[in-house]
N, C-alpha and C positions, 0 to 999 in steps of 0.2 A: 360423096363425104365433101366437107369444106373444111382445109384445112388453114391455119395459118404456120406458116413460117416464121421462124425466131431465130436469127444469125448473131452466136456469141461475138464479143467485143476481144479486144486487147488485155491480155492478163489469162486468158485460155491458154495458150500455147503452149506446147512443151516435145520437148524430142522425141520422134518416132511419131507422132500424128500424120497419120495419111498414108504410112507408111504400105498397108495392106489391103488400106482401097487403090492403093498405084499398083499393087500387083495382082490384083482381082480384075479391075473396070478398066477396057480401054479411054470411056468418056473421063475416069480420073486422071489417067495419064495424060490425055490430050491438055486435059487444062491446066496441069503441071509444067508439060511442057512447053505448051504456049504462053507459060506467065512471062508477063514484057515488066524485067526487071532486070539491074546491073548487077545481079549476083543469081545463084543457080538456086533458085526455091524449094526444088526436094532435098537437094543437098542440105540445105540448113533446116528444112522442118523433118526431115527423115532422121538425122545426126548429130546437126548442130556441130561441126568440129572444132569451129572458132568462136563457139560460148555466143551467139550475138545475137540467138534466136530474139529472146527477152529485151534489145534494142529495137525504139520503136520502128526504126526506119526499114528493120528486117521482118519486124514483126506483121508488118502491117501488109504485104507484098504475099506473106505466107499464109495466114490467118484469109485471108479473099481469094486467093489460087487455092485454098482446100474448101474453101463455101462455095465457090465457081463449078468445081469439080462433083463436090457431093448431089450437089443443088440439078447437075448433070444427068449424074446416076440414077438417083429416086427419078426423074422425069422419063429415065428409058424403062422405070417399072409403073410408070403410069401415075405417081405421088408426084402432087404437083401442087404448088400453094393458089389459095382466092384470096391471100393477106398476105404481108411480110412487114417486117420490122426488124430491126438487128440492136443493137446496143452499140453506142457509139461508132466505132470503123464497121460493126457489123450493118450500119446504114448501106452503106455500099455495095453491100451484098445484097442486103435486099431489095435495093435497085435493080441488080443484074438479075433478080430474079423476076422482078415488075416489068424486064424489058426493056429498061431506060438508057441501060450500059451493056455492052457486050461484055465478054468476060477478061479482054484483052483491055479494053481500056480502064475499066475496073481495078484490074492489076495495075496499070500503072500511074490510073489517079493517086492512089494510095497507097503507092510510091512517092509519089510526090508528096503527097501529105506527110507522110512518118517524117521524111525529112525537114519541109516546113515546120511540124509541130517540133522538131529536136531542135532546130536552130532559134526558135520562140522561146524556148523553156533556157536556152543557153544564160548563163551570167545570173540568172534567178534561183536563190537560196528557195527553194518549194518544198511541198508536203502535200498528200492526200491521206484525209484518215475518214471511216468508215464507223459512224455513229450510228450506234443499235440500241435500237428501243427508247425513238424519240420522236417524237412528230415533228412535221414542217414548220410550224408555227415556232417550235423550240429551239430545230437547228438555224432557222433562219436570223431568230433574234439573239442566238450566239454568235451567228456571225457579225452579226451590225454591231454588237459588242464588243467585237474584237478589232474592228476597223481601225482602230490607233495603229496596231502595229505593222498595217498593211491589208493586203488584199485576203479575205477570206470568205466562199461563195460556196455554198449548197451545189454541187457539178453533177450529182446522180441521185434521181429519186429512185432507186430500186424498185422498192417493194414495201409494206408497210412494215417499220421500224429497221429499215436498212436505208440511210443516207450518207452517203460520201461528201464530205468538205473538200477544197484543194485553195490552194494561193501560196502566198507568202508562209513561208516554214513558222516563222514567231508568232504570227495573225491565227494561222491554224490550230497550233497547240494552244492558243488562249483558248481560240472558240470551242474545243474539244473541251477542256477542262469547263468552261462556262457552263456547255453543253449536258455536261457531268454531274454537275454541281443543281442544274434544273431536272432530273430526273433520268437524264440518259443511261442506259447500264452498263455499255462500255464503249471505248474509242479505239480502236484498231489502225495502226499507222500501214499503209497502205506501200508496195515497193513499186515505184511508177517514177518515170525518168523526167515530170515535168508539173504544172499546176493544170492537168487537163480542164478543158471545160470549165474554164474561167477565162474573166476579159484580158486575163497577162498572158492570155493567146491569141489577142487581136492579130499581130502580125502575120500569125498563120494563115489567119480567115483572110487578112490583105492578100495576102501569096496564093490563096486559093483561089481567091476572086479573077485575080488576073488567067489564071490557069484557065479557069473555066472558062475561058471567052475560046478556049481552042478545041473544047469538046461538045462535038452534038446530045443533046440531053433528050431521048424519046419520048413520049408521052405513056405513063406506065398502064399497063395493060390488067391490072390488080392494083387496090387501093395498098397505098403504103403508108406506116404510120410514123411518121418523123419525130426523131427525137427531141428537136428543141419545142413540138409544138403539143406534144402528147397527143398526136392523132393526124388527119391525112390534111394536108394542105389545102387552104382556099383555092379560089380561082385565082385570085390575086396573086397566091404566092409562086415563085419561080422553084424550082428544085438546085440552083446553084446558089440562088440568095439564100435558100436554108442550108445547106448543106458549109456556107461559107459561117454563116450566124451559127450551126450545130458545135464547129471545133472549140469556138471562145462563149459558149453558153448551157445552163441546164440540161441535162437529159433526163425528161420524164416516161421513165421506162416501164413504172408503172401504169401508168396513164395510158402508154402504147398498149399495154396489154390488156387491161381494161375496154380499151378502144376497141382489139381487135376480139375480143369474145364480146361485145354489142354488135360486129359487122354480124353475127351468126356464124362462127367456126364451130365446126365438132370438135375439134381437137388442135392442141397446137404442137408442133413439132422443133424441136431445137435443132441446128444445123450446127455442131459442135465445132473444134472441139469443145470437153468441159459439159458440165451441168448445171451450172451456175442460172442460165436462164431459166430453167426447168422449175429451180427452187425457189425464184423470182414468182412465175406462175403459181404455184402451189400456195406460197403465201397470201398473193394476193388476189387468188381465185380458188381455195381450198376444194379439193375435189375437180377441178377441171382437168381433163384428161391432157396429159403431155406428156409428150417423147422425147427421149434425147438419142442422138444418131451422131456416130463420132466413127464407128469402126464396121467392118464390111460386113461383121455377126451383125452390128444393129441394123442395117438395112437389111439382110434376109431375113429378120425377127418383124420388121415395122408392118410389114403389110399385116400378119396374122392379128398385131396387137391392133391396129383400124380396126380389123375384120370383126374383134371384139366389142370395142366400143360402135360401130355401126348397127350390132344386133343388140345390144343392150338396151 
């Protein structure tokens, strides 16, 4: 079978994530014990004693260490991807799965990224809001109409009928109001700490560009679908440049899901925590096989679920 791996992004984290995997699988333990961060990743991920897991600079290393460990556990069972993508932060995990980065480098890189994003967002009264039940043109037009109050941009095209906008608070609120006037069913504020994937994050992109000069990026062994493109990179694209662009521009997750299906994968596997990306797949490609894996129980069940798909 050809499998596409989808890696969860920021927002899916929760205390306790990975604790059962750490107890059961040496490969998962190795990934978390070897995580290169200036705090104890497993303590924050498992118990979050100081209540910091939802802060960007802590979330990102925890999520990528989790993804690296779970990818290694699945590989030991012969379950490997033929293509990979991830939502925002999850793109770094996808690059690990593709052999572009090793696990320690990926965790260290997103630890830097989290701090750069936090610094870039300081002093900005920002907001992000999910707009439900509207198409891309309606949302883009609403953002443009609200630009007199500041930056408001579509920052995540998640799936049909779910688009996230972000930017400066007053402009985002006005854009959401305009979108509702033009047919959006609902607009939901998101609990985030910055205007992610908008041009307000350019300082984070600049910081990453400098950081990437110190990192070796290998050639991907499998196709990676990039957030800012909605598909594979061109020969003229470089991964560092795409990651620099990614942090300050729209995430085309719906397009990445469609591009993955077009590569001929038989099923998609969401590497959690959470099931948000599985939901995006179901709305984008109704009926397409997708499985979310977060716990040791999920890992043990997955081979049988994949067999059922293979024999259909």
